[in-house]
Rosetta silent file (secondary structure, phi, psi, omega in degrees, C-alpha in Angstrom):
SEQUENCE: XXXXXXXXXXXXXXXXXXXXXXXXXXXXXXXXXXXXXXXXXXXXXXXXXXXXXXXXXXXXXXXXXXXXXXXXXXXXXXXXXXXXXXXXXXXXXXXXXXXXXXXXXXXXXXXXXXXXXXXXXXXXXXXXXXXXXXXXXXXXXXXXXXXXXXXXXXXXXXXXXXXXXXXXXXXXXXXXXXXXXXXXXXXXXXXXXXXXXXXXXXXXXXXXXXXXXXXXXXXXXXXXXXXXXXXXXXXXXXXXXXXXXXXXXXXXXXXXXXXXXXXXXXXXXXXXXXXXXXXXXXXXXXXXXXXXXXXXXXXXXXXXXXXXXXXXXXXXXXXXXXXXXXXXXXXXXXX
SCORE:     score description
SCORE:     0.000 S_00000001
   1 L     0.000  136.005 -177.161    0.000    0.000    0.000 S_00000001
   2 L   -70.846  134.912  178.638    1.356    3.402   -0.917 S_00000001
   3 L   -83.039  128.378  176.517    2.405    5.531    2.032 S_00000001
   4 L   -86.461  128.469  179.663    0.883    9.003    2.081 S_00000001
   5 L   -60.617  130.678  175.043    3.351   11.701    3.107 S_00000001
   6 L  -160.316  160.757  177.284    2.505   13.202    6.455 S_00000001
   7 L   -75.067  132.893  179.854    4.262   14.490    9.534 S_00000001
   8 L  -133.042   79.626 -178.779    4.796   11.713   12.019 S_00000001
   9 L  -104.269  122.045  174.423    6.346   13.172   15.146 S_00000001
  10 L   -97.696  121.092 -175.858    6.146   11.181   18.353 S_00000001
  11 L  -109.834  124.893 -179.498    6.533   13.495   21.303 S_00000001
  12 L  -121.106  162.243  173.958    7.513   12.122   24.688 S_00000001
  13 L   -65.662  142.028  179.097    8.302   13.676   28.022 S_00000001
  14 L   -58.069  142.477  177.124   11.992   14.490   28.333 S_00000001
  15 L   -69.705  144.159  177.123   14.034   11.798   29.967 S_00000001
  16 L   -69.588  136.650  179.913   15.245   12.561   33.468 S_00000001
  17 L  -104.523  115.267 -178.736   18.917   13.410   33.569 S_00000001
  18 L   -84.006  166.647 -177.840   20.679   12.011   36.589 S_00000001
  19 L   -64.362  -20.969 -177.338   23.734   13.500   38.161 S_00000001
  20 L   -81.604  -11.806 -178.721   25.855   10.687   36.727 S_00000001
  21 L   -96.048  118.729 -176.014   25.090   11.657   33.135 S_00000001
  22 L   -88.931   92.418  177.506   27.412   14.366   31.886 S_00000001
  23 L  -121.547  128.322 -179.739   25.298   16.466   29.529 S_00000001
  24 L   -55.705  136.572 -177.708   26.047   20.154   29.013 S_00000001
  25 H   -56.201  -40.835 -177.505   23.365   22.292   30.619 S_00000001
  26 H   -64.242  -20.569 -175.881   22.966   24.326   27.426 S_00000001
  27 H  -107.238    2.074 -175.106   22.170   21.157   25.490 S_00000001
  28 L   -62.334  -37.616  177.390   19.895   19.403   27.994 S_00000001
  29 L  -133.625  100.364 -176.331   16.751   20.656   26.226 S_00000001
  30 H   -60.666  -29.966 -175.382   17.395   21.701   22.648 S_00000001
  31 H   -64.245  -20.269 -178.075   13.945   23.267   22.345 S_00000001
  32 H   -90.071   -6.447 -176.296   14.915   26.047   24.772 S_00000001
  33 L   -83.986  135.179 -177.160   17.996   27.171   22.877 S_00000001
  34 H   -56.112  -41.181 -177.731   17.644   30.347   20.790 S_00000001
  35 H   -67.887  -30.284  176.548   19.454   28.922   17.763 S_00000001
  36 H   -73.562  -40.623  176.939   17.140   25.902   17.762 S_00000001
  37 H   -61.285  -37.086  175.958   14.085   28.127   18.070 S_00000001
  38 H   -65.500  -42.335  177.566   15.353   30.072   15.075 S_00000001
  39 H   -60.855  -43.736  178.900   15.811   26.826   13.156 S_00000001
  40 H   -61.099  -43.259  179.313   12.247   25.781   14.047 S_00000001
  41 H   -61.823  -43.355 -179.802   10.920   29.132   12.853 S_00000001
  42 H   -66.357  -41.745 -178.867   12.773   28.828    9.551 S_00000001
  43 H   -67.820  -37.006  177.952   11.671   25.233    8.985 S_00000001
  44 H   -64.741  -41.797 -177.685    8.061   26.095    9.743 S_00000001
  45 H   -72.935  -41.501 -173.328    8.119   28.986    7.306 S_00000001
  46 H   -83.565  -29.676 -172.282   10.011   27.292    4.478 S_00000001
  47 H  -127.115   12.063  172.666    8.585   23.775    4.622 S_00000001
  48 L    60.588   42.099  172.893    5.181   24.142    6.281 S_00000001
  49 L   -91.841  152.572  175.453    5.948   22.212    9.456 S_00000001
  50 L   -77.308  121.249 -175.271    3.971   22.686   12.634 S_00000001
  51 H   -61.734  -39.583 -178.867    6.186   24.613   15.049 S_00000001
  52 H   -66.604  -35.335  176.678    4.748   22.975   18.157 S_00000001
  53 H   -65.530  -39.564  178.170    5.413   19.526   16.725 S_00000001
  54 H   -65.916  -41.232  177.127    9.009   20.525   16.042 S_00000001
  55 H   -58.734  -41.853  178.691    9.390   21.875   19.565 S_00000001
  56 H   -60.949  -39.759  178.213    8.183   18.527   20.872 S_00000001
  57 H   -64.141  -46.251 -177.248   10.812   16.690   18.833 S_00000001
  58 H   -71.527  -20.060  171.678   13.621   18.924   20.061 S_00000001
  59 H   -66.111  -30.713 -178.654   12.503   18.459   23.652 S_00000001
  60 H   -89.646  -22.563 -178.897   13.298   14.808   23.194 S_00000001
  61 L   -61.269  142.279 -175.904   16.527   15.252   21.214 S_00000001
  62 L  -125.614  135.690  172.543   19.629   14.554   23.290 S_00000001
  63 L   -67.667  138.715  179.567   23.177   15.829   23.099 S_00000001
  64 L  -129.229  109.498  178.986   25.724   12.998   22.741 S_00000001
  65 H   -63.250  -31.880  179.977   29.332   13.661   23.645 S_00000001
  66 H   -62.755  -28.087  177.141   30.304   10.344   22.038 S_00000001
  67 H   -70.023  -43.573  177.411   29.188   11.766   18.696 S_00000001
  68 H   -62.323  -42.023  179.630   31.474   14.774   19.058 S_00000001
  69 H   -62.296  -42.467 -176.344   34.329   12.473   20.048 S_00000001
  70 H   -68.606  -44.940 -175.945   33.769   10.194   17.048 S_00000001
  71 H   -73.957  -19.977  179.273   33.498   12.869   14.394 S_00000001
  72 L   -79.612  -11.705 -177.119   36.552   14.673   15.752 S_00000001
  73 L  -142.633   60.024  178.428   38.742   11.640   15.149 S_00000001
  74 L   -70.114  153.280 -177.116   37.632    9.675   12.054 S_00000001
  75 H   -59.814  -33.170 -178.210   39.846    6.842   10.842 S_00000001
  76 H   -62.611  -24.676 -177.917   40.488    8.616    7.539 S_00000001
  77 H   -90.135  -30.811 -170.729   42.325   11.382    9.378 S_00000001
  78 H  -104.066  -11.887 -177.344   44.403    9.405   11.852 S_00000001
  79 L  -113.424  151.831  167.064   45.362    6.261    9.901 S_00000001
  80 L   -97.873  176.226 -174.666   47.501    5.536    6.877 S_00000001
  81 H   -59.753  -35.659 -176.528   46.681    2.771    4.420 S_00000001
  82 H   -63.706  -27.533  176.916   48.722    0.160    6.295 S_00000001
  83 H   -96.834  -34.675 -177.468   46.428    0.551    9.322 S_00000001
  84 H   -62.040  -40.352 -175.761   43.202    1.530    7.592 S_00000001
  85 H   -66.148  -25.793 -179.852   43.045   -1.669    5.555 S_00000001
  86 H   -65.668  -23.459 -178.941   43.109   -3.802    8.707 S_00000001
  87 H   -73.359  -38.379 -169.351   39.687   -2.460    9.648 S_00000001
  88 H  -112.564  -26.261 -177.880   37.904   -3.498    6.455 S_00000001
  89 L   -96.231   76.594 -177.692   39.938   -6.142    4.622 S_00000001
  90 L  -119.603  156.175  178.154   39.286   -9.062    6.931 S_00000001
  91 H   -61.348  -37.567 -179.533   38.525  -12.715    6.331 S_00000001
  92 H   -63.923  -45.859  179.946   35.262  -12.352    8.199 S_00000001
  93 H   -64.866  -34.111  177.536   34.047   -9.467    6.052 S_00000001
  94 H   -66.188  -47.750  179.836   35.029  -11.419    2.958 S_00000001
  95 H   -61.679  -44.010 -179.713   33.123  -14.538    4.038 S_00000001
  96 H   -63.859  -37.842 -179.871   30.053  -12.535    4.984 S_00000001
  97 H   -67.971  -41.763  178.048   30.112  -10.693    1.672 S_00000001
  98 H   -61.404  -40.845  179.028   30.343  -13.836   -0.412 S_00000001
  99 H   -67.434  -39.936 -179.336   27.361  -15.244    1.481 S_00000001
 100 H   -65.284  -41.885  178.930   25.357  -12.021    1.087 S_00000001
 101 H   -64.608  -40.184 -179.913   25.933  -11.934   -2.666 S_00000001
 102 H   -63.941  -38.650  179.883   24.911  -15.579   -3.011 S_00000001
 103 H   -67.580  -36.594 -173.869   21.685  -14.908   -1.090 S_00000001
 104 L  -115.437   32.854 -174.107   20.793  -11.833   -3.167 S_00000001
 105 H   -58.576  -41.437 -178.948   22.364  -12.788   -6.491 S_00000001
 106 H   -66.842  -35.650  176.986   19.290  -12.027   -8.567 S_00000001
 107 H   -64.830  -43.352  178.324   18.952   -8.576   -7.008 S_00000001
 108 H   -63.600  -41.619  179.911   22.564   -7.770   -7.827 S_00000001
 109 H   -64.155  -40.319  179.235   22.133   -9.033  -11.385 S_00000001
 110 H   -65.077  -41.676  179.245   19.000   -6.930  -11.834 S_00000001
 111 H   -66.876  -39.169  177.453   20.764   -3.830  -10.489 S_00000001
 112 H   -60.948  -42.256 -178.997   23.747   -4.444  -12.784 S_00000001
 113 H   -65.377  -38.024 -175.389   21.464   -4.645  -15.802 S_00000001
 114 H   -78.896  -43.244 -173.042   19.641   -1.439  -14.927 S_00000001
 115 H  -109.287  -14.511  178.909   22.497    0.808  -13.781 S_00000001
 116 L    74.647   14.478 -179.099   25.619   -0.852  -15.175 S_00000001
 117 L   -93.580  132.620 -178.869   27.384   -0.704  -11.824 S_00000001
 118 L   -56.854  126.226 -177.083   29.632   -3.599  -10.889 S_00000001
 119 H   -60.733  -32.228 -175.360   27.952   -5.783   -8.256 S_00000001
 120 H   -72.948  -27.741  174.319   31.184   -6.350   -6.373 S_00000001
 121 H   -71.239  -44.109  175.442   31.644   -2.636   -5.851 S_00000001
 122 H   -58.415  -45.755 -179.085   28.093   -2.330   -4.507 S_00000001
 123 H   -62.125  -41.346  179.825   28.724   -5.331   -2.289 S_00000001
 124 H   -64.128  -38.457  177.028   31.991   -3.890   -0.994 S_00000001
 125 H   -63.090  -42.976  176.154   30.248   -0.643   -0.045 S_00000001
 126 H   -60.354  -37.533 -179.305   27.653   -2.638    1.872 S_00000001
 127 H   -70.489  -45.136 -179.074   30.475   -4.506    3.584 S_00000001
 128 H   -70.020  -40.332 -175.731   32.522   -1.469    4.541 S_00000001
 129 H   -71.129  -47.210 -172.125   29.540    0.631    5.605 S_00000001
 130 H  -141.892   17.623 -174.497   27.582   -1.830    7.747 S_00000001
 131 L    52.017   48.219  176.464   29.037   -5.348    7.385 S_00000001
 132 L    61.623   40.714  175.938   26.167   -6.138    5.010 S_00000001
 133 L    92.078   -0.048 -178.470   23.503   -4.739    7.308 S_00000001
 134 L   -77.572  -23.942 -176.728   24.820   -6.128   10.578 S_00000001
 135 L  -137.383   80.490 -175.859   25.813   -2.737   11.977 S_00000001
 136 L   -88.283   -2.941  179.992   23.538    0.011   10.703 S_00000001
 137 L   107.189  140.723 -176.814   24.105    2.306   13.656 S_00000001
 138 L  -116.048    2.744  176.673   22.495    2.608   17.053 S_00000001
 139 E   -82.264  141.655  167.708   22.254    6.380   17.440 S_00000001
 140 E   -68.901  132.061 -175.804   18.927    8.077   17.007 S_00000001
 141 H   -64.653  -33.036  178.056   19.428   10.244   13.958 S_00000001
 142 H   -62.945  -36.367  177.271   17.639   13.148   15.613 S_00000001
 143 H   -69.202  -44.983 -177.947   20.235   13.041   18.424 S_00000001
 144 H   -61.342  -50.200 -175.253   23.156   12.767   16.005 S_00000001
 145 H   -74.174  -31.171  175.600   22.097   15.615   13.751 S_00000001
 146 H   -67.234  -44.024  178.360   20.961   17.886   16.592 S_00000001
 147 H   -58.942  -46.493 -175.941   24.290   17.386   18.351 S_00000001
 148 H   -76.390  -31.270 -179.988   26.265   18.114   15.204 S_00000001
 149 H   -72.703  -34.994 -172.114   24.061   20.963   13.991 S_00000001
 150 H  -116.224   -6.921 -178.399   24.094   22.905   17.241 S_00000001
 151 H  -133.893   16.876  176.042   27.154   21.701   19.166 S_00000001
 152 L  -135.388   79.384 -173.891   29.805   21.094   16.499 S_00000001
 153 H   -51.216  -36.122 -176.878   30.709   24.514   15.063 S_00000001
 154 H   -56.819  -30.661 -178.087   33.179   23.263   12.397 S_00000001
 155 H  -132.898   28.856 -178.055   30.344   21.697   10.382 S_00000001
 156 H   -58.290  -43.523 -177.694   27.243   23.215   11.902 S_00000001
 157 H   -60.663  -44.600  179.781   25.993   24.645    8.613 S_00000001
 158 H   -62.102  -46.729 -174.472   26.208   21.289    6.841 S_00000001
 159 H   -75.903  -22.559  171.160   24.434   19.364    9.586 S_00000001
 160 H   -65.773  -38.249  176.441   21.658   21.938    9.923 S_00000001
 161 H   -64.123  -41.489  179.660   20.924   21.275    6.263 S_00000001
 162 H   -68.015  -32.789  177.506   20.904   17.536    6.940 S_00000001
 163 H   -65.089  -42.367  174.852   18.607   18.064    9.925 S_00000001
 164 H   -60.485  -44.832  179.326   16.127   19.859    7.690 S_00000001
 165 H   -60.444  -35.364  179.117   16.401   17.018    5.176 S_00000001
 166 H   -62.116  -45.505  179.974   15.685   14.535    7.972 S_00000001
 167 H   -63.563  -40.896  179.174   12.395   16.187    8.866 S_00000001
 168 H   -67.254  -42.662  178.401   11.320   16.301    5.231 S_00000001
 169 H   -57.757  -47.205 -179.237   12.389   12.686    4.697 S_00000001
 170 H   -60.007  -39.708  178.762   10.363   11.525    7.707 S_00000001
 171 H   -68.084  -44.606 -177.702    7.303   13.315    6.389 S_00000001
 172 H   -65.570  -38.543 -173.695    7.717   11.997    2.849 S_00000001
 173 L   -99.389    9.103  175.880    8.335    8.411    3.901 S_00000001
 174 L    58.495   45.268 -179.481    5.767    8.324    6.716 S_00000001
 175 L  -113.370  150.104  172.664    8.416    7.656    9.359 S_00000001
 176 L   -77.125  119.317 -173.697    8.634    8.780   12.958 S_00000001
 177 L   -64.201  -25.673 -178.575   11.520   11.239   12.984 S_00000001
 178 L   -87.715   -5.888 -178.110   12.516   10.291   16.535 S_00000001
 179 L  -100.167  -12.596 -177.243   12.656    6.573   15.788 S_00000001
 180 L   -69.611  131.750 -178.905   15.114    6.588   12.897 S_00000001
 181 E  -111.625  150.790  178.693   18.473    5.038   13.794 S_00000001
 182 E  -168.640 -155.913 -176.923   21.852    5.511   12.167 S_00000001
 183 L   -85.095  178.259  177.800   25.496    6.353   12.635 S_00000001
 184 L   -63.615  -19.899  179.352   27.083    9.077   14.739 S_00000001
 185 L  -100.726    7.812  177.636   26.968   11.294   11.632 S_00000001
 186 L    85.355   15.135  178.077   23.303   10.652   10.888 S_00000001
 187 L   -85.852  145.493 -169.032   23.825    8.114    8.093 S_00000001
 188 E  -129.236  152.339  168.403   21.159    5.426    7.794 S_00000001
 189 L    78.078 -173.971 -179.045   20.474    1.932    6.563 S_00000001
 190 L   -51.319  -44.853 -174.318   22.495   -0.740    4.793 S_00000001
 191 L   -99.766    3.579  177.132   24.403    1.805    2.719 S_00000001
 192 L    55.606   63.676  175.468   24.540    4.599    5.302 S_00000001
 193 E   -88.155  130.641  169.688   22.811    7.369    3.389 S_00000001
 194 L   -73.506  161.734 -173.503   22.629   10.759    5.031 S_00000001
 195 H   -53.410  -42.183 -178.889   19.151   12.319    4.734 S_00000001
 196 H   -65.841  -37.005  177.557   19.953   14.459    1.676 S_00000001
 197 H   -68.453  -38.612  176.277   21.437   11.452   -0.154 S_00000001
 198 H   -57.039  -50.395 -175.308   18.405    9.373    0.766 S_00000001
 199 H   -67.698  -30.570 -176.046   16.061   11.947   -0.728 S_00000001
 200 H   -87.647  -33.489 -167.788   18.189   12.437   -3.833 S_00000001
 201 H  -126.287  -19.674 -178.209   19.359    8.927   -4.693 S_00000001
 202 L   -68.488  142.686 -176.233   17.523    6.198   -2.765 S_00000001
 203 L  -134.103  153.397  174.173   15.095    4.192   -4.902 S_00000001
 204 L   -86.587  120.099 -176.017   12.292    1.699   -4.480 S_00000001
 205 L  -116.780   -3.133  178.395   13.409   -1.536   -6.138 S_00000001
 206 L  -112.351    5.749  171.677   10.835   -4.035   -4.899 S_00000001
 207 L    76.429   19.279 -179.585    7.769   -2.171   -6.112 S_00000001
 208 L   -98.130    9.030  177.588    6.083   -1.515   -2.781 S_00000001
 209 L    64.060   23.352  176.593    6.107    2.289   -3.243 S_00000001
 210 L  -139.829  128.047 -179.308    8.253    2.728   -0.137 S_00000001
 211 L   -89.170  104.912 -175.051   12.002    3.281   -0.146 S_00000001
 212 L  -115.011   94.173  177.733   13.304    1.121    2.681 S_00000001
 213 L   -89.695   -2.744 -179.020   17.094    1.245    2.998 S_00000001
 214 L   -84.208  -43.451 -171.798   16.906    0.102    6.607 S_00000001
 215 L  -129.201   -0.984 -176.035   15.476   -3.406    6.211 S_00000001
 216 L  -114.190  104.701 -179.185   15.022   -4.117    2.490 S_00000001
 217 H   -56.490  -35.242 -179.170   18.153   -5.402    0.676 S_00000001
 218 H   -60.594  -47.470 -179.682   16.593   -4.750   -2.747 S_00000001
 219 H   -67.312  -36.883 -179.878   16.170   -1.046   -2.062 S_00000001
 220 H   -65.853  -46.889 -179.997   19.614   -0.819   -0.435 S_00000001
 221 H   -62.075  -47.286 -178.139   21.408   -2.480   -3.359 S_00000001
 222 H   -65.565  -36.878 -178.185   19.538   -0.414   -5.932 S_00000001
 223 H   -65.796  -40.546  177.022   20.086    2.846   -4.050 S_00000001
 224 H   -66.536  -42.526  178.459   23.858    2.369   -4.006 S_00000001
 225 H   -60.005  -44.689  179.635   23.824    1.434   -7.689 S_00000001
 226 H   -64.084  -41.638  179.504   21.791    4.539   -8.506 S_00000001
 227 H   -58.531  -49.269 -178.539   24.078    6.753   -6.420 S_00000001
 228 H   -66.956  -38.159  179.494   27.201    5.558   -8.241 S_00000001
 229 H   -63.753  -46.553 -179.618   25.498    5.741  -11.627 S_00000001
 230 H   -62.002  -32.485 -178.337   24.324    9.311  -11.112 S_00000001
 231 L   -87.043    8.566  168.396   27.842   10.293  -10.053 S_00000001
 232 L   106.198   18.732  179.231   29.317    9.022  -13.304 S_00000001
 233 L   -57.472  133.826  179.894   30.129    5.315  -12.979 S_00000001
 234 L  -104.972  109.695 -177.111   31.430    3.956  -16.286 S_00000001
 235 L   -56.390  137.549  174.583   30.262    0.355  -16.866 S_00000001
 236 L    63.630   18.110  177.012   32.975   -2.230  -17.487 S_00000001
 237 L  -104.892  154.701 -177.232   35.736    0.329  -16.996 S_00000001
 238 L   -70.684  165.876  178.370   38.626   -0.051  -14.522 S_00000001
 239 L  -108.142  -51.401 -177.960   38.862    1.569  -11.100 S_00000001
 240 E  -141.897  157.203  171.684   42.557    1.439  -10.267 S_00000001
 241 E  -135.700  123.939  176.589   45.778    0.146  -11.704 S_00000001
 242 E   -84.204  137.296  176.152   48.752   -0.691   -9.533 S_00000001
 243 E  -122.295  145.254 -174.642   52.145    0.133  -10.992 S_00000001
 244 L   -56.239  -38.440  179.014   55.421   -1.175   -9.638 S_00000001
 245 L  -167.752  140.843  170.115   56.711    2.333   -9.194 S_00000001
 246 L  -124.988   37.692 -176.382   56.049    5.801  -10.419 S_00000001
 247 L   -62.976  -23.084 -179.809   59.061    7.164   -8.600 S_00000001
 248 L   -79.917  -11.394  177.848   60.147    9.012  -11.717 S_00000001
 249 L   -75.528  143.012  179.737   56.937   11.014  -11.679 S_00000001
 250 L   -57.241  126.852  178.629   57.201   14.422  -10.105 S_00000001
 251 H   -56.377  -25.099 -179.429   56.143   14.168   -6.417 S_00000001
 252 H   -65.902  -16.118 -179.085   54.172   17.356   -6.935 S_00000001
 253 H   -93.257   -9.544 -175.820   51.689   15.344   -9.038 S_00000001
 254 L   -85.491  135.319  173.716   50.949   12.680   -6.407 S_00000001
 255 L    53.665   35.996 -177.761   47.803   12.779   -4.236 S_00000001
 256 L   -78.415  -34.907 -179.791   46.999   16.305   -5.338 S_00000001
 257 L  -159.587  171.961 -178.474   43.251   15.815   -5.587 S_00000001
 258 L   -84.676  -32.204 -174.867   40.621   13.091   -5.788 S_00000001
 259 L   -80.998  133.150  175.670   39.398   13.781   -9.301 S_00000001
 260 L   -56.811  132.979 -172.490   41.404   12.416  -12.245 S_00000001
 261 L  -142.706   -0.598 -177.082   43.058   15.403  -13.849 S_00000001
 262 E  -118.168  131.297  176.587   46.083   14.264  -15.842 S_00000001
 263 L   -77.954  167.832  175.831   46.082   12.980  -19.398 S_00000001
 264 H   -57.351  -43.691 -179.121   48.361   10.210  -20.608 S_00000001
 265 H   -62.703  -40.395 -179.091   50.491   12.838  -22.335 S_00000001
 266 H   -67.486  -37.111  179.049   50.743   14.933  -19.159 S_00000001
 267 H   -67.961  -41.000  177.995   51.810   11.921  -17.105 S_00000001
 268 H   -65.499  -41.949  177.923   54.489   10.976  -19.600 S_00000001
 269 H   -63.503  -31.330  179.349   55.678   14.561  -19.691 S_00000001
 270 L   -78.573   -4.160  174.937   55.773   14.478  -15.872 S_00000001
 271 L   116.868    1.783 -178.962   58.189   11.557  -15.945 S_00000001
 272 L   -78.368  140.314  179.869   56.031    8.413  -16.045 S_00000001
 273 L   -62.037  121.603 -179.719   57.297    5.520  -18.147 S_00000001
 274 H   -56.530  -28.337 -178.684   55.205    5.443  -21.368 S_00000001
 275 H   -62.903  -27.440  179.684   55.179    1.636  -21.226 S_00000001
 276 H   -71.376  -15.491 -174.156   52.939    1.810  -18.153 S_00000001
 277 H  -120.593   15.896 -173.071   50.287    3.604  -20.188 S_00000001
 278 L   -63.224  -26.843 -177.688   50.534    1.818  -23.529 S_00000001
 279 L  -105.714   10.674 -179.891   47.006    0.375  -23.306 S_00000001
 280 L   -93.370  131.027  179.319   45.282    3.452  -21.854 S_00000001
 281 L   -61.203  141.626 -171.328   43.065    5.444  -24.191 S_00000001
 282 L   -64.979  -24.412 -176.924   44.547    8.858  -24.881 S_00000001
 283 L   -92.578    1.483  179.650   41.457   10.778  -23.760 S_00000001
 284 L   -81.653  132.143  175.149   41.230    9.098  -20.329 S_00000001
 285 L   -93.042  141.420 -176.694   42.230   11.228  -17.369 S_00000001
 286 E  -127.289  163.689 -179.352   44.117    9.537  -14.534 S_00000001
 287 E  -130.347  109.141  179.585   45.100   10.355  -10.981 S_00000001
 288 E   -73.869  129.814 -172.908   48.531    9.210   -9.713 S_00000001
 289 E  -128.461  147.829  175.593   48.278    8.018   -6.120 S_00000001
 290 E  -129.051  129.117  177.731   50.658    6.955   -3.397 S_00000001
 291 E  -121.831  143.973  176.641   49.634    4.902   -0.360 S_00000001
 292 E   -88.431   96.174 -176.799   51.738    3.929    2.622 S_00000001
 293 E   -90.321  179.895 -177.057   51.304    0.153    2.649 S_00000001
 294 L   -68.237  -28.660  179.815   52.575   -2.539    4.977 S_00000001
 295 L  -102.646   13.008 -178.638   55.543   -3.312    2.722 S_00000001
 296 E   117.721 -168.989 -177.651   56.282    0.308    1.917 S_00000001
 297 E   -61.932  140.583  173.639   54.899    2.806   -0.592 S_00000001
 298 E  -116.967  138.426 -177.763   52.285    1.606   -3.076 S_00000001
 299 E  -118.236  132.817 -176.511   51.749    3.429   -6.359 S_00000001
 300 E  -138.690  157.540  170.131   48.475    3.414   -8.244 S_00000001
 301 E  -114.027  121.031 -179.516   46.755    5.164  -11.107 S_00000001
 302 E   -91.980  130.819  177.011   43.165    6.106  -10.347 S_00000001
 303 L   -92.244  172.411  178.070   40.580    6.035  -13.131 S_00000001
 304 H   -53.129  -34.292  179.724   37.311    7.996  -13.218 S_00000001
 305 H   -66.705  -27.633  174.601   35.500    5.123  -11.456 S_00000001
 306 H   -65.262  -41.811  177.228   37.844    5.514   -8.484 S_00000001
 307 H   -62.199  -39.117  179.140   36.738    9.122   -8.263 S_00000001
 308 H   -59.149  -41.149  178.436   33.092    8.031   -8.381 S_00000001
 309 H   -62.833  -35.248  178.556   33.657    5.876   -5.294 S_00000001
 310 H   -70.422  -12.139  173.523   35.076    8.906   -3.487 S_00000001
 311 H   -72.182  -23.521  177.142   31.755   10.669   -4.076 S_00000001
 312 H   -75.767  -40.335  175.282   30.309    8.170   -1.610 S_00000001
 313 L  -147.667  120.855 -170.623   32.986    9.042    0.950 S_00000001
 314 L   -77.965   61.354 -178.372   35.487   11.769    0.142 S_00000001
 315 L  -144.083  128.627  177.098   38.545    9.756    1.137 S_00000001
 316 H   -68.866  -28.365  176.045   41.080    7.984   -1.048 S_00000001
 317 H   -65.256  -43.922  177.735   41.634    5.494    1.789 S_00000001
 318 H   -59.816  -49.360 -177.931   37.937    4.648    1.778 S_00000001
 319 H   -62.622  -36.656  176.868   37.867    4.257   -1.991 S_00000001
 320 H   -64.740  -40.753  178.304   40.961    2.041   -1.880 S_00000001
 321 H   -63.217  -42.154  177.885   39.307   -0.173    0.744 S_00000001
 322 H   -61.162  -45.852 -178.788   36.192   -0.461   -1.427 S_00000001
 323 H   -62.154  -50.174 -175.575   38.266   -1.370   -4.468 S_00000001
 324 H   -68.177  -37.786  176.040   40.405   -3.978   -2.754 S_00000001
 325 H   -65.636  -40.044  179.289   37.474   -5.569   -0.929 S_00000001
 326 H   -60.754  -38.572  179.309   35.505   -5.659   -4.191 S_00000001
 327 H   -69.875  -38.797  174.964   38.361   -7.503   -5.885 S_00000001
 328 H   -62.999  -42.671  178.901   38.606  -10.008   -3.032 S_00000001
 329 H   -65.276  -41.870  179.504   34.831  -10.544   -3.188 S_00000001
 330 H   -59.334  -45.305  179.740   34.931  -10.920   -6.966 S_00000001
 331 H   -66.920  -44.234 -178.619   37.586  -13.617   -6.700 S_00000001
 332 H   -71.492  -33.331 -176.979   35.909  -15.398   -3.807 S_00000001
 333 H   -82.033  -12.440 -178.555   32.410  -15.188   -5.223 S_00000001
 334 L  -111.024    6.057  179.389   33.275  -16.573   -8.637 S_00000001
 335 L   -75.750    0.000    0.000   35.378  -19.532   -7.587 S_00000001
């Protein structure tokens, strides 16, 4: 049955805060804070929400110091590749991924046919994000986004936008805004979509007129495929190429940006051995990359599809983990 969009706010009495719980006084009741009241006023005016219903939601929203701690020290900032890969490239994640693909093989095949996105890349994203749905996040999204919007100044503007998107999403999808669970950054479901990504890219793939990325593998698989497709995934094209060494390439060209920006001619002019690029089409742009691996420096050439993966998470370490896990899954799943 098709869900009719409506506001679905469940308002409860604020939880009692005991002396043992360290919550900043200013954040104990978000509804009383001037900046939150301003946000409520703006949301009511721009998106036709009931102000009293919003006040009720923010009375229940809770500040979480653990969220501030987590976002202040993400793995992408503190680890190099030699440590980062240990988190995601594990035998357990590989076994679980092979089993998940076997269970949902027809869904992956259907998504490949429609969007042209490699199933093993989709599967790897599911594995890295939530261990194939096993760890979708235990924070209430309203707590995560309220904490980050009003108590994390470095990215307050971004998370206020996501908080607005959350309220609209809940209304559109007939969900209780206070019941949605996700990560410390407000990402939700199998593929960890933030609210704006959910609204822009998530799709209904099982025909029930409801986009369920929390509990429906079909919608989760299709949503990731659609996300990568919209961001420019090139079917049947490579992601990365490892080269024994690009030490002759000017260091100034390494790890300069995420987007491929150098032509074959520019790389050769910069000192790269032409033999390494003999089979690369002349109009393809590449990105020379260096990673600190367990056995020393690793050198890679990133193709446009590598950049597409970084649109999911703006980290070359993340994209490398997705690529390498996808290759392990591809080998294990086709044996």
